[in-house]
C-alpha positions, 0 to 999 in steps of 0.5 A: 851702724848706731843712733849716735849724733856722728853717724846721724851726721854721715847719714845726711852727707852720704844721701845729699852726695849720692841722692840715695833713694831708700834706706833699709833699716835693720837691727843685728839681732845681736847685743850691741855692747858685745858686738861693739866691743868685738870691733873695738868700739869703745865709745859711740858717742852721744846717741839720739834713738833710732825712732828720732834719728828716722824721723829727722832723715824723713823730715829732711829727706822726703824722697827717702823711702824707708823698707825693711826687705828687697822688693820683687822685680814686679814691684820695682817695674811697677808703681812704687807708691802703689805696689810697694808693701810699705 
């Protein structure tokens, strides 16, 4: 949910344990301070920035694809590297 060091480490663990193959990076389009306050999060810890988090994940797990939407069944059945809109 955030770009904190703690959540980055949890994401790395999840990728290793589940053999995750794609991350759909999305934002909530909502004020993060308001939202975190509403769910009772008062301290997110040290943050690294989303761009750096994505770069580090890509460096450590080059097989993990980044996307933003669900591909159509035609693309799923095709060649991911050729047919998927990157």
